[in-house]
N, C-alpha and C positions, 0 to 999 in steps of 0.2 A: 449902539457901537460899544464894545467892551473897552475898558480902560485899564491898562496895566499900571500899577503903582508900585514903585520900589520904596520899601520902607527901611530906613537906616536907623540903627539904634544899638543898644547893648543888651546882650543876653545874660540872664541870671537864672538861678533856680530858687523857687519859692520853698518855704518850710514844708509845704504839702507835696513837694516834688513835681511841681508843674513848671513849665518854661515861661519865663517872663521876658518880654522885649520892651525896653525903655527907649522911646524914640528920641533921636537927636534933634528933631524938628525939621519939617519940610512945609511946602505950601499946603499939604494935606493934613499935617499933624503939628501939634505944639510940642516944644521941647519938654521932656519929663513925662509925657503921656505914656501910659502903660498899656500893654495888652497881655493877658494871661492865656496861655495855650494849655488847656487842661487835658491831661492824658496820662500815659504810662511810659516809663522808660523800658523799652523792650529788649535792648541789647547793648552791650558795651564790648569794644574791642581795644586793640592797642592804641589806636589813633582815631576812634570814632565813637559817637554816642547816638543811638537811634531812639527817637521819641515818637510814640504812636498816639495820634489824636483821634478820638472817637466822637462823632457827632450824629445825633439822631435827627435826620432831616424831616421825618414824619413818623407817626406811630408805628409803622411797619418796616421802616428802612433805616439802616445804620450806615454811615459813611465813615471809612476809616482812612486817614492820611498819615504819612510818615515824614518826619523832619529828621534829616541826618546832619549832625554837626561834626565837623572835623577839628582835631586838636591834639593835645597831649594830656596825659594823666600825671598828676603830681600829688604830694602831700604838702599841706601848708604848715605854718609854724606851730599849729595846735595839733598836728598829726591827723587832721581831717583830710578826707579825700576830696580832690578838686579836679575839675576838667577845664582846661584852658582853651577856649574856642578860638581857632585861628581866624584873624580878620586881616583886611587889607593894611598895608603900611607897617606890617610886623607887630601890630598890637594884638592883644588877647582879651577876650571877655572871660570871666571866671565864674564857673558853676561850682558852688560849694555844697558838699553832701554832709549835712550836720548830724546824721545818726552815727552811732558808733559802728565799727566794722569788727569782724571776727575772722579767725583762721580755722577752717574746718579740718576734718580728719585727713583730708588729701592735701593738706598744706596750701590751700588756695585762700585768697582773700574773699570774704563774702560780706556783701552789704545788703541789709534787708530794710524795707519800709512798708508801711500800711497806710491805706488811705481809702476814703469813701468813693465809690463809683457813682457819678451823677447820672449815668445812663442806666446802669443796672440796680442802683439803690442798695448796695451792700458794700461791706468792707472787702478790699482786695489786697492780698499780700504779693509783694514784688521782690524777687531775689536777684541781685546782680552778682555774677561770678567773674572774678578777675583771674585769669590764667597767667602764671609767670613763675619765676624762680627766685629764691632767697639768697642773700649774701649779707655778711657783716663787714662793714667798712673799717678802716683803720681808726676812724674818729668814733668808734663804738656806736655807730648807727646801723639800723637794720634796713636793708634795702630790698625791695621787691621789684624786680625788672619784668615788665609785662612781655609775654610771648610775642614774637614777630615784630618787635620794635627795637629801635636803637635810641629813642629819646623819650619813651614813656615809662615811668616807674615811680614807686612810692619810697621816699627816703625818710624813715621815721627816727625820731630821736628816742633811743632806748634807755629806759630807766634800769633799776636794779634787776639783774638777771641771775638765773640759776641754770647751770649746765648739769644735767643729770644723765643717767645711763643711756637712755634713748630719747632724750628730749632737750630742747632749749626752752626754758621757761623765763618769762619776763613780764615786767609791768610797763605799760605805756599810757601816758596821759592823752586822751582824745577830747579835746575841748577842756571842759572842767571835770571830766570823769576819768578815773583811773580804772584800766581794765587789764585783766590777765591775758596773756598770749602764750601759745605753745607751738613749737614746731617739732615734728617727730622725725627720727631717722636713726642712724647708726654712727657711732664713733669709730674712727679709724686712725692708726699711726703708721706712718711709712717713712723710710729714709729720704724718699724723693721729695714728698710735699709736707712732712712733718705731721701736725695734728689736722684732721679734717672731719667734717660731720656730713654723712651722705644722706640726702633727703630724698624721700620717695614721693613722686607727684602723681596726679590723677591718671595720666596717660601711661603709667607704668615706667616712666623714665626716672632714672636716678641722677642727681646732680650734687656734687659736694660743695659745702661751704669750707673753703680753705682758711685755716688759721695759720698755718705755716710753722715756723720754728726750726732751729738747728737741734738735731737729736745727738745727745751724748750719753754714754754708758759709764757710770762711775764704779768705784771699787765695791760697792754694796749691791751691784746689779740692779740699781735704780736708773730709770730713764730720766734725762733732764731735757726739757724743751725750752730753749732760749730764744726770745723774740727781740727784734731790732728795737722796739720801743722800751726795752728794759725789763719787760715781764719775764718771769722765769717759772715754769711749772715742773715739779718733780713728781714722778710717778713710777710705779714698779711695772715690771713687764706683764703683770696680771691684767693690765688694761687691755692687752690683746685678746684676752679671754672674756672681756666684758665684766669684770669683777669690780670695777671702780666707778663711782659717781662723781662727776665733775661739778664744780660750782664756781661762779664768778660774781663779784659784786662791784658795781660802779659807784664811785663816791665823787662828790663835787667839793673840791677844796676852795680855799680863798683865792689861790693863784691860778689853779688849772684842774681840770678833771683828771682823775687817775683811776685805774682799774686794778683790782687785786684778784689774783687767781689762786686756786687751791684745789685739793681733793678731799672728798669725804668717802672714806673706804668703808665697804661693807663686805664682811666675809661670812 
């Protein structure tokens, strides 16, 4: 007779990107016992992570099983990607992805890892692609909202950044490592929205990052963008022809963080 056993515990992710279940303790298991599910992360979506377990039951037969975990994606205080597995009673188990992530030429977040396959005896590379759109919050944080989700997204603490002709460049600490990031697009100025940066995504869609600002034209035919937080950018009308390079630098003072904006002209 078959016996069905329900195992309660906490999910986590090992440094080798396997799933780990730490048992809460039942009549069949002791508290703190662990089981490692070795396999590969096959897919990520806005609210789900799919993990594929491969077992060789005999020399000529391979059995593949899939574990699907529901939850939300976030960034932790160290700018690492985490997946919060939804559990009963509103609690979450946290899977932490310790490798650094990058932004590709299509402005997507890419996470890569490599591990040895126990079945096929070779190193295998896995690439996780997160589809979403970028924004910059009033708190000078870089936010990546995942597609088809209202509660999943990565909120990164943005370090020193440079706004150039067709790029937003910045530095972000991921764990103990500093990495360069770059988002490509096109700057636009309009009376309706002020300053914006139009980002091109993989599906051919464009979505702007809105900086805002009230536009005024002074007696020297220079445009002035004034922001509600006290920032002020002065630029000539040549910006509309793409002849200006923007830059911004974030500074941390004793009392509060402040941002300084300016323009680096190239003729």
